[in-house]
Every structure is written in C-alpha cells, then in structure tokens.
C-alpha positions as CSV (number, residue, x, y, z in Angstrom):
1,M,-0.2,0.0,-0.1
2,K,2.9,2.4,0.2
3,K,4.2,4.9,-1.9
4,K,7.4,2.9,-4.0
5,K,10.8,4.4,-3.4
6,G,13.8,4.4,-5.4
7,M,15.3,1.5,-6.6
8,D,18.6,1.1,-4.6
9,E,16.5,2.0,-1.1
10,M,14.2,-0.7,-2.1
11,I,16.6,-3.5,-2.8
12,K,18.6,-2.5,0.2
13,K,15.2,-2.6,2.7
14,N,14.2,-5.8,1.5
15,N,17.4,-7.9,0.6
16,G,16.9,-9.4,4.3
17,K,20.0,-12.0,3.2
18,T,22.6,-8.6,4.3
19,K,25.6,-7.6,2.6
20,W,27.4,-11.0,1.3
21,M,24.5,-10.8,-1.4
22,A,26.0,-7.9,-3.2
23,L,28.9,-10.9,-3.8
24,L,25.8,-12.3,-6.1
25,L,25.0,-8.9,-7.8
26,I,28.5,-8.5,-8.9
27,S,29.4,-11.7,-9.8
28,C,28.2,-11.8,-13.7
29,L,31.4,-14.8,-15.0
30,T,31.4,-18.6,-14.6
31,L,34.6,-19.4,-13.1
32,S,36.5,-22.6,-14.7
33,L,37.3,-24.2,-11.8
34,A,40.3,-27.0,-12.1
35,A,41.9,-28.9,-8.7
36,C,45.9,-28.8,-9.2
37,G,47.3,-30.5,-6.8
38,D,45.9,-28.6,-3.8
39,K,45.7,-25.7,-5.7
40,Y,42.5,-24.4,-7.5
41,V,43.5,-22.6,-10.5
42,M,40.8,-20.1,-12.5
43,P,41.7,-19.0,-15.9
44,Y,39.9,-17.7,-18.5
45,S,40.2,-20.9,-20.1
46,D,38.6,-20.2,-23.1
47,Y,41.2,-16.9,-23.8
48,D,44.1,-15.3,-23.8
49,L,43.5,-13.0,-22.2
50,S,46.9,-11.2,-23.8
51,E,44.5,-9.9,-26.4
52,Y,42.3,-8.7,-24.2
53,V,44.0,-6.9,-21.4
54,K,46.9,-5.0,-21.6
55,L,48.2,-4.9,-18.2
56,G,50.0,-1.7,-16.8
57,D,52.2,-1.6,-13.5
58,Y,50.3,-3.3,-10.6
59,K,53.7,-3.4,-8.7
60,G,55.2,-0.2,-7.1
61,I,51.8,1.7,-6.8
62,E,52.1,4.7,-4.6
63,A,49.6,5.0,-2.1
64,T,49.1,7.3,1.2
65,E,48.2,6.1,4.4
66,T,45.3,7.5,6.4
67,K,46.2,9.3,9.8
68,V,43.9,7.6,12.2
69,S,43.0,9.0,15.3
70,V,39.8,9.0,17.8
71,T,38.8,12.4,19.6
72,D,36.8,12.1,23.0
73,D,34.0,14.0,21.1
74,E,33.6,11.0,18.9
75,V,33.5,9.0,21.9
76,Q,30.6,10.7,23.5
77,A,28.9,10.9,20.0
78,E,28.8,6.8,19.7
79,I,28.2,6.5,23.5
80,Q,24.7,8.3,22.8
81,S,24.2,6.3,19.4
82,R,24.2,3.6,21.8
83,V,22.1,4.7,24.3
84,K,19.8,6.0,21.9
85,A,20.0,2.4,20.0
86,A,19.1,0.8,23.4
87,A,15.8,3.1,23.6
88,K,12.3,1.2,23.9
89,Q,9.1,1.8,22.3
90,V,6.4,1.4,24.8
91,E,2.1,1.4,23.5
92,K,0.1,4.6,25.1
93,K,-3.3,3.7,25.3
94,E,-4.7,7.6,25.0
95,G,-4.0,10.2,23.5
96,T,-4.5,12.2,20.1
97,A,-2.2,11.4,17.4
98,V,0.1,14.4,16.0
99,K,2.4,14.8,13.2
100,G,5.8,13.0,13.5
101,D,4.0,10.3,16.1
102,S,4.4,7.1,15.8
103,V,1.8,4.8,15.9
104,K,0.5,1.9,16.0
105,I,-2.5,1.3,13.3
106,A,-4.5,-1.6,11.5
107,Y,-6.2,-1.0,8.5
108,S,-8.4,-2.5,6.3
109,G,-8.7,-1.6,2.4
110,K,-11.5,-1.7,-0.3
111,L,-11.7,-1.2,-3.6
112,N,-15.2,-0.9,-4.9
113,G,-16.6,-2.1,-1.9
114,K,-14.3,-5.3,-2.2
115,A,-10.8,-6.1,-0.1
116,F,-7.6,-6.1,-2.5
117,E,-4.1,-7.8,-2.2
118,G,-1.8,-6.1,-0.3
119,G,-4.9,-3.2,1.2
120,S,-5.2,-4.8,4.8
121,T,-2.6,-5.3,7.6
122,G,-4.4,-8.1,9.4
123,A,-5.4,-8.5,12.9
124,D,-1.7,-7.7,14.3
125,G,-1.6,-4.3,12.6
126,T,1.6,-1.9,11.6
127,T,3.4,0.7,13.1
128,I,4.0,3.9,11.1
129,T,5.7,7.6,11.8
130,L,2.7,10.4,10.4
131,G,3.9,12.8,7.9
132,S,6.4,10.3,7.0
133,S,5.0,6.8,6.6
134,G,5.2,6.6,2.5
135,Y,1.8,5.4,2.3
136,I,-0.2,7.4,-0.6
137,P,-0.9,10.9,0.1
138,G,-3.6,11.5,2.2
139,F,-3.2,8.8,4.5
140,D,-0.8,9.9,7.2
141,D,-3.4,13.1,7.2
142,G,-6.3,11.0,8.1
143,V,-4.7,9.6,10.8
144,I,-3.6,12.8,12.3
145,G,-6.2,14.2,14.9
146,M,-7.2,10.3,15.4
147,K,-7.8,9.5,19.4
148,V,-6.3,6.3,20.8
149,G,-9.2,3.3,20.2
150,E,-11.1,5.4,17.5
151,M,-11.5,4.2,14.1
152,K,-12.0,5.7,11.1
153,T,-12.7,5.5,7.6
154,L,-10.1,7.5,4.8
155,N,-12.0,8.2,1.3
156,L,-8.4,8.2,-0.9
157,Q,-6.8,7.7,-4.3
158,F,-3.8,6.1,-5.6
159,P,-1.5,7.9,-7.4
160,Q,-1.7,7.4,-11.2
161,D,1.5,5.9,-11.5
162,Y,1.7,3.7,-8.1
163,G,3.1,1.3,-9.9
164,K,0.0,-1.5,-10.1
165,E,-2.5,-1.3,-13.0
166,E,-5.6,-2.3,-11.2
167,L,-4.7,0.5,-8.5
168,N,-3.3,3.3,-10.4
169,G,-5.7,6.6,-10.0
170,K,-8.3,4.5,-8.1
171,N,-10.1,5.5,-5.6
172,V,-9.9,3.1,-2.1
173,D,-11.6,3.7,1.4
174,F,-9.5,2.2,4.2
175,D,-11.2,1.6,7.4
176,V,-8.3,2.4,9.9
177,T,-8.1,1.8,14.0
178,L,-5.5,3.7,16.2
179,S,-4.6,1.5,19.0
180,A,-1.6,2.9,20.6
181,I,1.1,6.1,20.2
182,M,4.2,4.9,20.7
183,V,6.2,7.0,23.3
184,T,10.2,6.6,23.1
185,E,11.6,5.6,26.4
186,T,15.8,5.9,26.3
187,P,17.8,4.4,29.3
188,K,20.4,6.5,31.2
189,Y,23.7,6.9,30.7
190,D,25.3,5.2,33.6
191,V,27.1,2.5,35.4
192,D,23.7,0.1,35.3
193,F,23.8,0.8,31.7
194,V,27.5,0.1,31.0
195,K,26.6,-3.0,32.9
196,A,23.7,-3.8,31.0
197,H,25.2,-3.5,27.4
198,S,29.6,-4.5,28.2
199,K,31.6,-6.1,30.0
200,E,33.0,-3.3,31.8
201,T,32.0,-2.2,35.5
202,T,33.1,1.4,35.0
203,I,32.1,4.0,33.0
204,A,35.9,4.6,32.5
205,G,36.1,1.3,31.6
206,Y,33.4,1.3,29.3
207,E,34.3,5.0,27.7
208,K,38.2,3.2,27.0
209,S,36.9,-0.1,25.8
210,V,34.4,2.7,23.1
211,K,37.7,4.5,22.1
212,K,39.9,1.1,21.1
213,E,36.7,-0.2,19.1
214,L,36.4,3.3,17.0
215,Y,40.0,3.0,16.5
216,A,40.0,-0.3,15.3
217,K,37.1,0.3,13.3
218,K,38.7,3.7,11.0
219,K,42.1,1.7,10.9
220,S,40.0,-1.0,9.0
221,A,38.7,1.4,7.1
222,A,41.6,3.4,6.2
223,E,43.4,0.1,5.3
224,E,40.5,-0.8,3.2
225,E,40.4,2.8,1.6
226,M,43.7,2.2,0.6
227,R,43.4,-1.2,-0.8
228,N,40.9,0.7,-3.1
229,Q,42.8,3.3,-3.8
230,I,46.0,1.2,-5.1
231,W,43.1,-1.3,-7.0
232,G,41.6,1.3,-8.5
233,K,45.3,2.5,-9.6
234,I,45.8,-0.5,-11.4
235,M,42.9,-0.7,-13.3
236,D,43.6,3.0,-14.5
237,N,47.1,1.3,-15.7
238,A,45.4,-1.6,-17.7
239,K,44.3,-0.9,-20.9
240,I,41.3,-2.9,-22.2
241,L,41.6,-4.0,-25.9
242,K,38.2,-5.8,-26.2
243,Y,35.9,-7.7,-24.5
244,P,35.4,-11.4,-25.1
245,E,31.3,-11.1,-26.1
246,K,30.7,-14.6,-24.4
247,E,31.0,-13.0,-20.7
248,I,29.5,-9.6,-21.4
249,A,26.4,-11.5,-22.7
250,A,26.7,-13.4,-19.1
251,C,27.0,-10.7,-16.8
252,K,24.3,-8.7,-18.4
253,E,22.2,-11.6,-18.6
254,T,22.4,-12.1,-14.7
255,N,21.8,-8.4,-13.7
256,K,18.9,-8.7,-16.1
257,Q,17.7,-11.4,-14.1
258,Y,18.6,-10.2,-10.9
259,Y,16.2,-6.8,-11.1
260,E,13.3,-9.1,-12.6
261,S,13.8,-10.7,-9.8
262,Y,12.7,-7.4,-7.4
263,A,10.1,-6.5,-10.4
264,K,8.1,-9.9,-10.0
265,Q,7.7,-9.5,-6.1
266,Y,6.5,-6.0,-6.6
267,G,4.1,-7.7,-9.5
268,M,5.5,-5.5,-12.4
269,E,7.3,-5.8,-16.0
270,L,10.9,-5.2,-16.0
271,K,10.3,-2.4,-18.3
272,D,7.9,-0.8,-15.9
273,F,10.3,-1.6,-12.6
274,V,12.7,0.3,-14.2
275,K,11.9,3.1,-15.4
276,Q,9.5,3.5,-12.0
277,Y,12.5,3.0,-9.8
278,A,15.8,4.1,-11.8
279,G,13.9,6.6,-14.2
280,M,15.4,4.9,-17.0
281,D,13.7,4.2,-20.4
282,E,14.6,0.8,-22.5
283,K,17.4,2.5,-24.2
284,A,18.9,3.4,-21.0
285,Y,18.4,0.4,-19.3
286,Q,20.1,-1.1,-22.4
287,E,23.5,1.2,-21.9
288,Y,23.5,0.7,-18.1
289,L,23.3,-3.1,-18.5
290,Q,26.4,-2.7,-21.2
291,K,28.1,-0.3,-19.4
292,Y,27.6,-2.6,-15.9
293,A,29.2,-5.5,-17.2
294,E,32.1,-3.8,-19.5
295,A,33.1,-2.9,-15.4
296,I,32.6,-6.1,-14.1
297,V,34.7,-8.3,-16.7
298,S,37.3,-5.3,-17.2
299,Q,38.0,-6.1,-13.1
300,E,37.8,-10.3,-13.8
301,M,40.1,-10.1,-17.1
302,V,42.7,-7.8,-14.5
303,M,42.3,-9.8,-11.6
304,Y,43.2,-13.2,-13.9
305,S,45.7,-11.5,-15.5
306,I,47.5,-10.4,-12.6
307,A,46.9,-13.8,-11.0
308,K,48.6,-15.8,-13.9
309,A,51.3,-13.6,-14.2
310,E,52.3,-14.4,-10.4
311,N,51.1,-17.3,-10.4
312,I,48.5,-16.5,-7.3
313,T,46.1,-19.5,-6.3
314,I,44.0,-20.8,-3.5
315,S,45.1,-23.6,-2.1
316,D,42.0,-26.1,-0.5
317,E,42.5,-25.6,2.5
318,E,43.0,-21.7,1.8
319,Y,39.4,-21.6,0.7
320,K,38.2,-23.4,3.3
321,Q,39.4,-20.9,6.2
322,K,38.0,-17.9,4.0
323,M,35.0,-19.5,3.6
324,E,34.8,-20.2,7.8
325,D,36.0,-16.8,8.2
326,F,33.6,-15.0,5.9
327,K,30.5,-17.0,7.4
328,K,31.7,-15.2,10.4
329,D,31.8,-11.9,9.1
330,Q,28.4,-12.5,8.0
331,G,27.3,-13.6,11.1
332,V,26.1,-17.1,9.8
333,T,27.1,-19.4,12.8
334,D,24.9,-22.1,12.7
335,E,25.3,-23.9,9.0
336,K,22.1,-26.4,9.8
337,A,19.5,-23.3,10.4
338,F,20.5,-21.3,7.4
339,K,19.9,-24.6,5.3
340,Q,16.5,-25.2,6.8
341,Q,15.8,-21.3,6.1
342,Y,17.6,-21.0,2.1
343,G,16.8,-24.8,1.3
344,K,20.6,-24.7,0.9
345,S,23.9,-24.4,2.2
346,F,26.0,-21.3,3.2
347,E,28.4,-22.2,-0.1
348,E,25.6,-23.7,-2.3
349,Y,23.8,-20.5,-1.8
350,V,26.5,-18.0,-2.3
351,G,28.2,-20.3,-5.0
352,K,31.5,-21.6,-4.6
353,D,32.7,-20.1,-7.8
354,N,31.4,-16.6,-6.6
355,L,33.6,-17.2,-3.6
356,M,36.3,-18.3,-5.2
357,K,36.7,-15.0,-7.5
358,S,36.2,-13.4,-4.4
359,F,38.7,-14.8,-2.8
360,L,41.5,-14.7,-5.2
361,L,40.5,-10.9,-5.7
362,E,41.5,-10.7,-2.2
363,E,44.4,-12.1,-2.8
364,V,45.4,-10.2,-6.0
365,I,44.5,-7.0,-3.9
366,Q,46.7,-7.9,-1.2
367,F,49.6,-8.9,-3.6
368,A,49.6,-5.2,-5.0
369,V,49.2,-4.1,-1.2
370,D,52.7,-5.8,-0.1
371,H,54.4,-4.6,-3.3
372,A,53.0,-0.8,-3.4
373,K,55.1,1.9,-2.0
374,I,53.3,3.3,0.9
375,V,53.4,6.8,1.7
376,P,53.2,7.1,5.9
377,A,51.1,9.5,7.1
378,A,52.5,12.5,9.1
379,D,51.6,10.9,12.2
380,T,50.0,6.9,12.3
381,A,50.1,6.7,16.3
382,E,47.0,6.8,18.5
383,K,47.6,7.6,21.8
384,K,46.9,5.1,24.6
385,A,43.5,5.6,26.3
C-alpha cells in the first residue's frame, strides 16, 4: 500500500540476506575451476587474455596511509548513539495522534467495496510514523487527529503512477483503527547501562573500550581505503583492448535476472520497474547493462591476468579457512539453521565459484599492497587511552 521508493533504497530495504548478497550481484561470470594438486586455478580457459587486456604497472603503486585518530567527542557521540539504540518503544493507550508520532494502527482497504491484495494489515496491525510513512497521499493526514481506540474511514485515491495497473488512480476506502501511540523510553547513561550493555563495570572502562573499538574500525576502514586506492590505480593503468562478448552477455543477463526477480516481487514488468525506480527507459537501461558488464569484466580480466602472471592461487585449505572466516563475518554461525531457512548450505547459496573469485581478488589486491610504495601519514600513532 505504500508509495514506492527508489530502486536502490527499495532493494537495500528488502534484501534480507545481508551484505554478502552484493557478491552475487557483482558476480557475472562463471569461473572455470580446475584442481591442480591442492590448488584451485581459475583462468579464463577459453581466452588468451593478452589479446583482451594489457596490464600496466601493478607493482610499486604509490598509496598514502590515512592518519587514524579518535577524539573524545567521537567517543561521546558513539555512546549517545548506543544509548539511543537501546531505547524501547512502549504503547501509550491514550491521547491524540499528531504529526511525527509513531503510531500503531490496523487498516482494511476496499476497492469498489471489495478487499484487495496488500490493502490490509491483518489483526496484528502495523506501526508507522505520521508524516513520513511513505503511504499514499492523504493517509497520514487522515490518521493525524485520531484518538487512541478510534476507528475512521479514509476516502483516498492511489496515485496515477502507483505502479500497479489495477490500482493506478483508483479511489479506495481504508477503515483505520488507532490502537496506540508509541512512546520512546531512552535509558540513562550510567553504570547500570554500562553493565547491561558491555563487560565493563565502570564508566571510565567503558569509554576506554569504546575508544579502542572506534580506533579499530577507523584503522580497518583506512586500510580498506588504501586497498581500493591501489586497485583503482591498477585498473587505471590497465588498457582494455577488447571485451569477450560471451562474458559480457552473461554479465548482462545475470544483472537483468537480478532486477527481474525484484520486479516480480512487486508484480511489475521489468521495463516498468526500471522506469519507476531508476528513471530509465529501455534504451538507457540497455546502455546501463552494457557499461555495468564492461566494468565488471574489465576487473575480472585484470584480476585473472595478474593472478596468472604472479602464480596467485587459492589452495583447498585456504579456501576452507577463508569461507569459514567469511561466514563468521556475515553472522552465519549455524549452518543447519541457514540451510533450513534457505534450502541450501551457505556455500551452495552464495556459490563456490563466486566465493573463489572473491577470495582470489582479495589475494591479488593483497599482493599489490605488499608490493606498493606506501607513503606514511604524518602521524598514525594513536595515544593509548
């Protein structure tokens, strides 16, 4: 019933499979995996890559370290963020709803006197913030001013471009019941909070641990930025001579299928979905697919070329360890529960080929980092808290 949001925002919101799904999105090529002793080798077996890409400098790349530090203000801001995150919402069973309130409602929509798919909340209801719910025009305004326990019928109209042919521009009636106004209760930042949300027993100890955590995150981000900086220069130095059309076509098809799956979830044709969420007509969408595929395939070819030149491979043991580390990083700790939920093991779901490619890229970039010219920051030392 909500008014639709932008494509990227919608996908991020509805993608409940966590960030590692991005790996699937960017994985367009099927890798050729062949065992060689205890090593996996991943060449473009059908191609002489020297005909497609000319590597530039990938050793001796200059990169600058980022100075890392954490201020007391940043520590306090992080703590306040955690305190706010620990807040709980409780139901207030009296009062009048005003704009900005978070309210619990139940509604039942009718089109020409009949219920329609997606137009009702069911008995459990839902919680929205008045003024920014994303519901169709007039809905929030109709709830504003209602008293807890009150039922009201809203006579509204779907936007002409709502995205569903059977609802576009149609008049609709919603019977809405306001069951509660949600009130936020924020905990006090004191020793009790510290003990409840950490292993520390004092405020000073807690703030010291928070500072260390922030420093570790900043350090990790700085290292990742340097890796990206080096890889970006390697890509800039490489010259793409031509593209293997089979891989370009495969990448485009994978991307297309990805968005078709989302279009299907919303009961839309792909062309309508892309137009509404990305603002692209068919020509622009095809151009996007081509550029996207070229960008991915370019990186694939550079990665494989460097891996071949430097004999960079992933052994069975390295693969197993990296996969376990990757699973932990993504919060997958119970393989059995994962399989019950998704019908496949973590490895099967993500795809061994995709994992191997990701791990190989990690090794190739690390090789480049190890052989880079790192310019130290003026001061990377963090004073001990």
